[in-house]
C-alpha positions as CSV (number, residue, x, y, z in Angstrom):
1,X,51.3,-30.3,101.8
2,X,53.9,-30.2,104.8
3,X,51.8,-32.6,106.9
4,X,51.8,-35.4,104.6
5,X,55.2,-35.1,103.8
6,X,56.0,-36.2,107.4
7,X,57.2,-39.5,108.1
8,X,54.8,-40.9,110.6
9,X,55.7,-44.7,110.3
10,X,58.5,-45.7,112.3
11,X,58.6,-49.4,111.0
12,X,58.7,-48.1,107.3
13,X,61.2,-45.7,107.8
14,X,63.3,-48.4,109.4
15,X,63.0,-51.3,106.5
16,X,64.0,-48.5,104.1
17,X,67.0,-47.3,105.9
18,X,68.0,-51.0,106.7
19,X,67.8,-51.8,103.1
20,X,69.9,-48.8,102.3
21,X,72.6,-49.6,104.7
22,X,73.0,-53.1,103.4
23,X,72.8,-52.3,99.8
24,X,75.7,-49.6,100.5
25,X,77.5,-51.5,102.3
26,X,77.4,-54.7,100.1
27,X,78.2,-52.7,97.0
28,X,81.4,-51.9,98.6
29,X,82.1,-55.1,99.9
30,X,81.6,-56.3,96.3
31,X,84.1,-53.6,95.2
32,X,86.4,-54.9,97.7
33,X,86.1,-58.6,96.4
34,X,86.8,-57.8,93.1
35,X,90.3,-56.6,93.9
36,X,91.0,-60.0,95.1
37,X,90.0,-61.9,92.4
38,X,92.8,-63.7,90.9
39,X,94.9,-61.6,88.0
40,X,97.6,-64.3,87.8
41,X,100.1,-63.4,90.4
42,X,97.7,-63.9,93.6
43,X,95.5,-66.3,95.5
44,X,91.8,-65.8,94.6
45,X,90.3,-66.5,98.3
46,X,86.7,-65.0,97.4
47,X,86.4,-67.3,94.4
48,X,86.8,-70.0,96.8
49,X,84.2,-69.5,98.7
50,X,80.8,-71.8,98.3
51,X,78.3,-71.1,95.8
52,X,75.5,-70.6,98.6
53,X,77.8,-68.0,100.0
54,X,78.7,-66.2,97.1
55,X,74.9,-66.5,96.0
56,X,73.5,-65.0,99.3
57,X,76.1,-61.9,98.8
58,X,74.7,-61.2,95.3
59,X,71.3,-61.3,96.7
60,X,71.9,-58.4,98.7
61,X,72.8,-55.7,96.1
62,X,71.0,-54.3,93.2
63,X,70.8,-56.8,90.3
64,X,72.7,-54.4,87.9
65,X,75.8,-54.8,90.0
66,X,75.5,-58.7,90.5
67,X,75.0,-59.5,86.9
68,X,78.3,-57.5,86.3
69,X,80.0,-59.7,88.6
70,X,80.0,-62.4,85.5
71,X,82.8,-60.8,83.9
72,X,85.1,-61.5,86.8
73,X,86.0,-65.0,85.8
74,X,84.4,-68.1,84.6
75,X,83.9,-68.7,88.6
76,X,81.6,-66.1,88.4
77,X,80.3,-66.4,84.9
78,X,76.4,-67.8,85.8
79,X,76.4,-67.2,89.6
80,X,74.1,-64.0,89.2
81,X,71.3,-66.0,87.5
82,X,70.8,-68.1,90.8
83,X,70.2,-65.1,92.7
84,X,66.9,-65.5,94.6
85,X,66.4,-61.9,94.8
86,X,65.7,-59.4,91.6
87,X,66.2,-55.7,92.1
88,X,66.0,-53.1,89.4
89,X,66.9,-49.8,89.9
90,X,66.7,-47.5,86.5
91,X,67.9,-44.4,89.1
92,X,71.3,-46.1,90.2
93,X,73.4,-45.0,87.0
94,X,72.6,-41.3,87.6
95,X,71.1,-38.8,90.4
96,X,69.1,-37.5,87.5
97,X,66.3,-39.4,85.4
98,X,67.6,-41.6,83.1
99,X,67.3,-40.8,79.3
100,X,67.5,-44.2,77.9
101,X,64.2,-46.1,79.1
102,X,64.8,-48.7,76.5
103,X,68.1,-50.0,77.3
104,X,66.6,-50.2,81.0
105,X,63.6,-52.3,80.0
106,X,65.9,-54.7,77.3
107,X,68.3,-55.1,80.7
108,X,65.6,-56.3,82.8
109,X,64.1,-58.5,80.0
110,X,67.0,-60.1,79.5
111,X,68.1,-60.8,83.0
112,X,64.5,-62.6,83.5
113,X,65.0,-64.6,80.2
114,X,68.6,-65.8,81.8
115,X,67.5,-66.1,85.1
116,X,67.7,-69.9,86.1
117,X,66.0,-70.1,89.4
118,X,62.5,-71.4,89.0
119,X,61.2,-69.5,91.9
120,X,61.8,-65.6,92.9
121,X,62.1,-64.7,96.5
122,X,61.7,-60.8,95.9
123,X,61.2,-58.8,92.7
124,X,61.7,-55.2,92.8
125,X,61.6,-52.2,90.1
126,X,62.3,-48.7,90.7
127,X,62.0,-46.1,87.7
128,X,60.0,-43.4,86.4
129,X,57.6,-42.7,83.8
130,X,59.3,-43.8,80.8
131,X,59.0,-47.6,81.3
132,X,56.5,-49.1,79.2
133,X,52.8,-50.3,80.9
134,X,53.2,-53.5,78.8
135,X,56.7,-54.3,80.5
136,X,56.0,-53.5,83.6
137,X,53.0,-55.8,83.6
138,X,54.7,-58.7,81.4
139,X,57.3,-58.5,84.3
140,X,55.2,-58.9,87.2
141,X,53.7,-61.7,85.5
142,X,56.6,-63.5,85.2
143,X,57.5,-63.1,88.8
144,X,54.2,-64.3,89.7
145,X,54.8,-67.6,87.6
146,X,58.1,-68.0,89.3
147,X,56.2,-67.7,93.0
148,X,57.2,-64.6,94.2
149,X,56.9,-63.8,97.5
150,X,57.6,-60.1,97.9
151,X,56.8,-57.8,95.1
152,X,58.2,-54.0,95.5
153,X,56.9,-51.6,92.4
154,X,57.9,-47.4,92.7
155,X,57.5,-45.2,89.8
156,X,57.8,-41.7,90.0
157,X,56.1,-39.4,89.1
158,X,52.7,-40.8,89.3
159,X,51.0,-42.2,86.3
160,X,47.9,-44.0,85.4
161,X,48.7,-48.2,85.2
162,X,46.6,-50.8,84.9
163,X,48.6,-53.5,86.9
164,X,47.6,-57.6,85.9
165,X,45.0,-59.1,87.4
166,X,47.0,-61.9,88.5
167,X,49.1,-59.5,91.2
168,X,45.8,-59.5,93.2
169,X,45.4,-63.2,93.4
170,X,48.8,-64.6,93.8
171,X,49.1,-67.3,96.5
172,X,52.6,-67.2,97.2
173,X,52.6,-63.4,97.7
174,X,53.4,-62.3,101.4
175,X,54.7,-58.8,100.6
176,X,53.6,-55.9,98.4
177,X,54.2,-52.6,97.7
178,X,53.0,-50.3,95.2
179,X,54.5,-46.7,96.0
180,X,55.0,-43.3,94.3
181,X,51.2,-42.6,93.6
182,X,50.4,-45.5,91.8
183,X,46.8,-45.5,89.8
184,X,45.3,-48.6,89.7
185,X,42.3,-49.6,88.0
186,X,42.2,-53.1,87.9
187,X,38.7,-55.2,88.4
188,X,39.0,-55.8,92.0
189,X,36.0,-58.2,92.1
190,X,37.7,-61.6,92.6
191,X,40.5,-60.1,94.9
192,X,41.8,-62.4,97.0
193,X,45.5,-62.7,98.5
194,X,45.8,-65.3,100.9
195,X,49.2,-65.1,102.3
196,X,49.9,-61.3,102.2
197,X,51.3,-60.0,105.2
198,X,52.6,-56.7,104.3
199,X,50.7,-54.3,102.0
200,X,52.2,-50.7,101.2
201,X,50.3,-48.7,98.7
202,X,50.1,-45.7,97.6
203,X,47.1,-44.5,95.0
204,X,45.8,-41.0,93.3
205,X,42.4,-40.6,93.3
206,X,41.3,-44.1,94.7
207,X,37.6,-45.2,93.7
208,X,35.4,-47.2,96.2
209,X,36.2,-50.7,94.3
210,X,39.4,-50.5,95.3
211,X,39.4,-48.9,98.9
212,X,36.6,-51.0,99.7
213,X,37.8,-54.5,98.6
214,X,41.8,-54.4,98.3
215,X,42.2,-54.0,102.2
216,X,39.8,-56.6,103.3
217,X,41.1,-59.4,101.1
218,X,44.1,-60.3,103.1
219,X,42.9,-62.6,105.7
220,X,46.6,-63.1,107.3
221,X,47.5,-58.9,106.7
222,X,49.9,-58.4,110.0
223,X,51.0,-54.6,108.5
224,X,49.1,-52.2,106.2
225,X,50.3,-48.5,105.0
226,X,47.7,-46.6,102.9
227,X,49.1,-43.6,101.4
228,X,46.5,-41.8,99.2
229,X,45.5,-38.5,97.2
230,X,42.3,-37.8,97.7
231,X,41.7,-35.2,95.0
232,X,38.5,-36.4,93.8
233,X,35.4,-35.2,95.1
234,X,33.6,-38.5,95.1
235,X,32.8,-40.1,98.9
236,X,35.1,-42.3,99.4
237,X,35.0,-45.4,102.1
238,X,38.3,-47.1,102.9
239,X,37.1,-50.6,104.6
240,X,39.9,-52.3,106.4
241,X,38.5,-55.1,107.9
242,X,41.4,-57.3,108.9
243,X,41.4,-60.1,111.7
244,X,45.1,-60.4,112.0
245,X,46.5,-56.7,111.4
246,X,49.0,-55.5,113.8
247,X,50.3,-52.2,112.3
248,X,48.1,-49.6,110.5
249,X,49.0,-46.4,109.0
250,X,46.9,-43.7,106.8
251,X,48.4,-41.1,105.2
252,X,45.7,-39.0,103.3
253,X,46.4,-35.7,101.7
254,X,43.9,-33.2,99.9
255,X,44.4,-30.9,97.1
256,X,41.0,-29.6,95.6
257,X,41.1,-27.7,92.5
258,X,38.2,-25.4,93.3
259,X,39.4,-24.6,97.3
260,X,38.8,-26.7,100.1
261,X,35.9,-29.0,100.1
262,X,35.0,-31.3,103.6
263,X,33.7,-34.4,101.9
264,X,32.2,-37.2,103.8
265,X,34.9,-40.0,103.1
266,X,34.8,-42.6,105.5
267,X,37.3,-44.8,106.9
268,X,36.0,-47.9,108.4
269,X,38.5,-50.4,110.4
270,X,37.8,-53.4,112.6
271,X,41.0,-55.1,113.6
272,X,40.7,-56.9,117.0
273,X,44.8,-57.4,117.3
274,X,46.0,-54.3,116.1
275,X,48.5,-52.9,118.2
276,X,49.9,-49.4,116.4
277,X,47.7,-47.2,114.4
278,X,49.2,-44.0,113.0
279,X,46.9,-41.2,110.9
280,X,48.0,-38.2,109.3
281,X,44.7,-37.0,107.5
282,X,44.9,-33.7,106.2
283,X,40.9,-33.0,105.8
284,X,39.7,-35.1,108.9
285,X,37.5,-37.9,107.2
286,X,34.9,-39.4,109.2
287,X,36.2,-42.5,111.2
288,X,34.4,-45.5,112.3
289,X,36.8,-47.5,114.2
290,X,35.5,-50.8,115.6
291,X,37.1,-53.8,117.9
292,X,40.3,-52.1,118.3
293,X,40.7,-53.7,122.0
294,X,44.6,-54.9,121.7
295,X,45.7,-51.7,120.6
296,X,48.9,-50.1,122.7
297,X,49.7,-46.8,120.5
298,X,47.9,-44.5,118.5
299,X,49.5,-41.1,116.8
300,X,46.7,-38.8,115.5
301,X,47.2,-36.0,113.2
302,X,44.0,-34.9,111.4
303,X,42.2,-31.8,110.2
304,X,45.9,-30.0,108.7
305,X,43.4,-28.5,105.8
306,X,40.3,-28.3,108.0
307,X,42.1,-25.3,109.4
308,X,41.8,-23.4,106.3
309,X,38.1,-24.0,106.3
310,X,37.4,-22.1,110.2
311,X,33.7,-21.9,111.0
312,X,32.8,-25.6,110.3
313,X,31.9,-26.9,113.5
314,X,30.2,-29.6,112.8
315,X,32.8,-31.4,110.9
316,X,35.1,-30.8,113.5
317,X,33.4,-32.8,115.6
318,X,34.4,-35.6,113.7
319,X,37.2,-35.9,115.9
320,X,35.4,-37.1,118.7
321,X,34.3,-40.5,116.5
322,X,37.8,-41.1,116.2
323,X,38.9,-40.8,119.4
324,X,36.0,-43.1,120.9
325,X,37.3,-45.8,118.7
326,X,40.7,-45.8,120.6
327,X,39.6,-45.8,124.2
328,X,41.8,-48.8,124.5
329,X,45.1,-47.3,123.9
330,X,48.2,-47.0,126.1
331,X,50.3,-44.5,124.5
332,X,48.7,-41.5,122.5
333,X,50.2,-38.8,120.5
334,X,47.6,-35.8,119.5
335,X,49.8,-33.8,117.2
336,X,49.3,-30.3,116.0
337,X,46.4,-30.4,113.7
338,X,44.5,-32.6,116.0
339,X,44.9,-30.2,119.1
340,X,43.8,-27.4,116.9
341,X,40.5,-29.1,115.7
342,X,39.6,-30.2,119.7
343,X,40.2,-26.6,120.4
344,X,37.4,-25.7,117.4
345,X,35.1,-28.4,118.2
346,X,32.4,-28.1,120.6
347,X,32.6,-28.8,124.1
348,X,31.5,-32.3,123.9
349,X,32.4,-35.0,126.5
350,X,35.4,-36.8,125.9
351,X,35.8,-40.6,126.0
352,X,37.1,-42.5,128.8
353,X,40.5,-44.1,128.3
354,X,41.3,-46.4,131.1
355,X,44.4,-47.9,129.7
356,X,46.2,-44.7,128.7
357,X,49.3,-44.4,130.5
358,X,51.4,-41.9,128.1
359,X,50.2,-38.9,126.4
360,X,51.9,-36.5,124.5
361,X,50.3,-33.5,123.4
362,X,51.8,-31.3,120.1
363,X,49.7,-27.6,120.8
364,X,50.7,-24.9,118.1
365,X,50.6,-21.3,119.4
366,X,47.4,-19.4,118.6
367,X,45.5,-22.4,119.9
368,X,44.5,-22.8,123.7
369,X,45.3,-25.7,125.9
370,X,41.5,-25.5,127.0
371,X,40.8,-29.7,126.5
372,X,43.9,-30.4,128.6
373,X,42.0,-30.5,131.8
374,X,39.3,-32.9,130.1
375,X,42.2,-35.2,128.4
376,X,43.7,-35.2,131.8
377,X,40.2,-36.4,133.4
378,X,39.9,-38.9,130.9
379,X,42.9,-40.5,131.6
380,X,42.7,-41.8,135.2
381,X,45.9,-43.8,134.9
382,X,48.2,-41.6,133.1
383,X,51.7,-41.8,134.5
384,X,53.8,-39.3,131.9
385,X,52.3,-36.4,130.2
386,X,54.5,-34.3,127.7
387,X,53.5,-31.4,126.4
388,X,54.8,-29.5,123.5
389,X,54.0,-25.9,121.9
390,X,54.4,-25.7,118.1
391,X,54.7,-22.3,116.3
392,X,51.6,-21.2,114.4
393,X,52.5,-21.6,110.3
394,X,52.1,-18.1,108.4
395,X,48.8,-19.3,107.1
396,X,47.5,-19.7,110.7
397,X,48.6,-16.3,111.5
398,X,45.1,-14.7,111.1
399,X,43.7,-17.6,113.3
400,X,45.4,-16.6,117.0
401,X,43.8,-17.4,119.7
402,X,44.9,-17.0,123.4
403,X,47.0,-19.5,125.2
404,X,44.0,-19.3,127.8
405,X,44.9,-22.1,130.7
406,X,42.1,-22.6,132.8
407,X,42.5,-24.7,136.0
408,X,39.9,-27.5,135.9
409,X,37.0,-27.6,138.7
410,X,38.1,-30.6,140.2
411,X,41.9,-32.1,140.5
412,X,41.8,-34.4,137.8
413,X,42.4,-38.3,139.2
414,X,45.8,-38.9,137.7
415,X,47.3,-35.9,139.3
416,X,46.4,-37.4,142.8
417,X,47.7,-40.7,142.3
418,X,49.1,-42.1,139.1
419,X,51.2,-38.9,137.3
420,X,54.7,-39.4,137.9
421,X,56.4,-37.8,135.3
422,X,55.8,-34.3,133.3
423,X,57.9,-32.9,130.2
424,X,57.5,-29.5,128.8
425,X,59.0,-28.4,125.3
426,X,59.2,-25.1,123.8
427,X,57.9,-23.3,126.8
428,X,59.4,-20.0,127.0
429,X,58.6,-19.0,130.7
430,X,55.3,-16.8,129.7
431,X,52.6,-16.3,132.2
432,X,50.1,-19.0,131.1
433,X,52.6,-21.2,130.9
434,X,54.1,-20.4,134.4
435,X,50.5,-21.0,135.7
436,X,50.0,-24.3,134.1
437,X,53.2,-25.8,135.9
438,X,52.6,-23.8,138.9
439,X,49.2,-25.9,138.8
440,X,50.9,-29.4,138.3
441,X,53.4,-28.9,140.7
442,X,51.0,-28.0,143.4
443,X,48.4,-30.6,142.6
444,X,50.7,-33.7,141.3
445,X,50.5,-35.6,144.4
446,X,52.9,-38.2,143.1
447,X,55.0,-36.4,140.8
448,X,58.6,-37.6,140.4
449,X,60.0,-35.3,137.9
450,X,59.2,-32.2,135.5
451,X,61.7,-31.9,133.2
452,X,61.8,-28.6,130.7
453,X,63.5,-28.9,127.5
454,X,65.0,-25.1,126.7
455,X,64.9,-24.5,123.4
456,X,65.9,-21.2,121.6
457,X,66.1,-19.3,124.7
458,X,68.8,-17.0,125.8
459,X,70.9,-17.8,128.8
460,X,68.9,-15.0,130.8
461,X,66.0,-16.1,129.8
462,X,66.7,-19.9,130.7
463,X,67.9,-18.8,134.1
464,X,64.9,-16.4,134.7
465,X,62.2,-19.2,133.7
466,X,63.8,-21.7,135.5
467,X,64.0,-19.5,138.7
468,X,60.5,-19.0,139.1
469,X,60.0,-22.5,138.4
470,X,61.8,-24.0,141.3
471,X,60.2,-21.7,143.8
472,X,56.6,-22.7,143.2
473,X,55.1,-25.4,146.3
474,X,55.2,-28.9,145.6
475,X,52.5,-31.7,146.3
476,X,55.2,-34.0,145.9
477,X,58.2,-34.1,148.2
478,X,60.2,-36.2,145.6
479,X,59.7,-34.0,142.9
480,X,62.7,-33.1,140.9
481,X,63.2,-30.2,138.6
482,X,65.4,-30.8,135.7
483,X,66.2,-27.9,132.9
484,X,68.2,-29.4,130.0
485,X,69.3,-27.8,126.9
486,X,69.1,-31.1,125.1
487,X,67.4,-30.1,121.5
488,X,64.1,-32.4,121.6
489,X,62.1,-29.4,119.7
490,X,59.9,-30.7,116.7
């Protein structure tokens, strides 16, 4: 699904990109270093560096390249075996899937046998389905026996893997990443990860055993990313009770063989110090969000597959339970699917967002802004509002509604005393768009700037749009209207 392919986690993306940059830069450095190794007619400056520094450099590159440095000279022969981080990547040798899985498994076995440190800081394996499960489990056990702190397992394509039970009771583990649609059927009755702070897990067909136990068995967990393919029609409960959790991301995809089934899957979150929440949920589960008193930012994109089942208002109304759980948020983004669901749901009263200062809304063409006045009325301290129109997809062409901006009967409090900045994206100067902008300019008492991002318009269209807007009366004498070609359209 397109929705599940979007990147929603700033922190996850940042870690991945930083790791790639470090790896590439260090490989280039090692290549350059190898040219300076003594060949009999020059000074070997690299080999004169202390062991600790050379080992640190080797720890920044994949183990495959670290081991290769053993042939440079006697000085380098055993250095790699003291590297605290072991990074095995089966995809490094080719752009396509490797053919010789046995040689890769033998290589990992040999490295673990010859590795001389009593402890491992980081153990990482990236490969494909040709790697034997028995080998993978044994490698994990070896890492755990050596007091590993970080484990990163990524396998493509998805497959059934029964991970060793020792993994879920490892006391030294602080970061665990099980990615690439892994299927875990490990008994979880005794799960306890007392020092785990960062958990990134991707699951196919998760059962209640793992979803109700794993995420609440990590008392110091701070960063949690959950990606799950919810093909199963079994009702699943995700239970996240984490007293130290600061960042939480859900990425839930819905693929059903016999058509769309709106399940009663439930997400229960109790996280008193949670600061950042990202929810990307195709089918709109039932959310019970408790005790999110520290929430700073939230990104909500739910119900993408729900749009296909248009006509089920009762299911659409589950959006209100989700919103009621995040009322303490300061920065809120409601993306396309969420706004479409809100447009279709009943006219229930929205909860009050007393701390909300920045609101960003993505509304697809084909759905109205009828809930915008309600959102404004629920955010009395709103200072910045961003409105972006998104084009409807081909699948939604038959669901087209009118834009239908209707002025609220009462001017929202935020327009009278708080709203200072309004940004609009992908507006094209249509009548309803102009009515909306006219309303904000005439009622925004403290508005300082209206910023219009022009995308996909000709020069003449832009000029006509801008010319109409600047003629509107402004309640704020200090309001500046800025029209820019900067491309932020997304």
